[in-house]
Structure formats: structure tokens, C-alpha cells
N, C-alpha and C positions, 0 to 999 in steps of 0.2 A: 413167246413171253420172254422179256428181257429182265435179268436180275441185276440190280444195281449193287455193286460191290465196293465197299469203302475200307481201305486198309487202316485209315485213321481211326475209324470206329472200332475195328477189331483190336488194334493196339491199345486203345483206351479201355476197352472191356477187359482185356487180359491184364492190364496194369491195375485195374480196380478189383481183380479176382472175380469178375462176373462170369468169365469164361475160363475154364481150366483145360488147357490142352492135354491130350492123352499122352503125348510125348513132349520132350523138351524141344520146342521148335524155335529156331533162331530165324527171326525175320530181319533181313538186312535191308534197310531203307535205301541204301545206295543202289541196290539191285532193282528196286521198283522204278527207278527213273531211267533205266536202260531202254534203248530202242529194241525192237523185237529180234533183230538179227544177233546183236551182241548178247541178249538174254538167252537166246536159243543155244548159243555156243557155251557161254560161261556157266549157266545154271542147268540147262537141260542136257548138257554134254553132247551137243550135236556137232557133226563134222560138215564143213562146207563141201560143195561139189568140187571135184578135182578141176584144176585149171581155171577156176573162177575167182580165186582170192587175189588180193592186191600184191602179195609178196612172194608168190610161187616162182616168179621169174625175175626177182629183184636182185640187182647186182651192185648196188652202191655200198660204200664202206661206212660202217657205223655200228650202232647197237640196236637190238630189238628188245623193246620193253613190254611189260604186261599192259594191256589196254586199260585195265581198271585201276591198278595201284602204282603203275609206272616203275616197278622194280625191273632191273636189267635181267633178262632171261637168257639171251643169246648174243654172241658177237658175230659180226659179218664174216670173220675169218673162219668160223666153224660152219658156214652155210655152203651147201653144194647142190648141184642139180641132180635130183634122184629120178626125174621124169615120172613122178607120181602125181603131180598136179598140186602138191602142197609145198609150203616153205619147209625145206628139209635141212636139218643140222646134224652134225655128228657129235657135238659136245655142247652141254649147257653151261651157263655161267655158274660159278660156285655158290651153293646154297640158295638156289633160286627155283628149282623145279622139284616137285614131289612126285614120285612114281607110285601109282596105285596098282598093285598086283591084282589081277582078276582071279577069282576062285576057279573058274573054268580055265582050261589050258588053251587059251586062244593064242594067236600069233602076236597080238598086240596087248600092251598094258596102257592104262590111261595116265595122262600127265596133268598135274594141277600146278598152279602158281603157289609157291611156298608161303607167300605173304598173305594173299587174299583168298586162296583156295578156289579160284576160278579154273574151270576146265579149259585147257589150252590145246590139247591134241593127244597124239598117241606115240608110243615108242615101240620099235621092233628091233630085232637082232640081225638085220640084214644090211647094215650100213658099211661105210668104207673104213679102212684103217685110220687111225690107231685104235678107235674104240669099238668099231664094228657095230655101232648102234645108229639107228635112224630115227630122229625125232621129227615126226610129221605134225606140223603145227598149223592151226587155223589162222588165216590172215586176220580174221576178225578178232582174234585174241591178242594181236600184236600192235604196237605202235613203233614206228621207226624213228630213231633219233640219230642225227649226225652231229657229232661234236664240232665246235667252232674251229678247232685246229685242223680237222680234216677238210672242212669247207674252205678254209684259207689256202690249204695246199692245192686243192682242186682249182680254185680261182687263179692261183699263180701259174699253174701248169697250162691253163687255157690262154693266158695272155701272151 
């Protein structure tokens, strides 16, 4: 038996006070249009399998932005090879990442984008100096942007 589910009808019923949610539920329409992989990472707080993401072995110069809101999260200068299979950084861009401490004393804490609250990865305290932190980030949570000035320098050096 298939159940037909329409978000538009639910939103309409909530706005007309026909349905009263038990809790304050925030339904983000931009999240409804995501493909399953990005939804699984951003909303369901999933982690990609190691060594399968696009940026785990990425070495170009530029900035890494949030896939959803395009705020700058990390600089390529803070990226390093941690051999964990994830894009690993030792420092985030100022005021871009929110660390969610877990109640249990796990080795890892969750990371969210400060702007759109999308889950992006995990942080642990076994990174390199100077911060000794390792940000393990899902490639599906990132977009890479290479500024024009860096592109021009690379093209000039190749000629």
C-alpha cells in the first residue's frame, strides 16, 4: 500500500490551524528540494563512506563553501591529508562553523554550518599543530570555489 504524501497540503493545513503540531516544527522548503545524498548528510546527519567523497584528496587552492548557503567554511591552506578518507582541515573560517557538543563523552563532536544549520561533519582533538583539531568534513556538504586571481596565476604559470 502506497501513501501519497504532499508537503503543500500539510503546510496549508498548518497555516489554517487545521493541524496543530505537538512541537514547534520548522519545515524548510529548501530542504525538500534536495537530492537524497545531500539530504542524508545535511538533515539526517549522515557521514559518507571514507575515501568516496569528492574532496578527500583534493589539492587545489581556493575556498570550501557550504553546499546549501554558500558561506565560506574552510580555506585550502588549512587542509591536510589525515588519511581518514574525509576532507580534513585543522582550522575553520572565522564565524562559519558551530560545534555541537555531545552529551555522551564520545571522541567526536558534531559540526554544523553557522548560517543554515546544515550538518557538515565531525571534529576531534587529534589534529596537527597549531590547533590540534581535526575537522572531518563530508564532501557532500562542501562546494569548492577557486577565486579568479588564483585561476589567473595558475594559467600564467602553465604558459
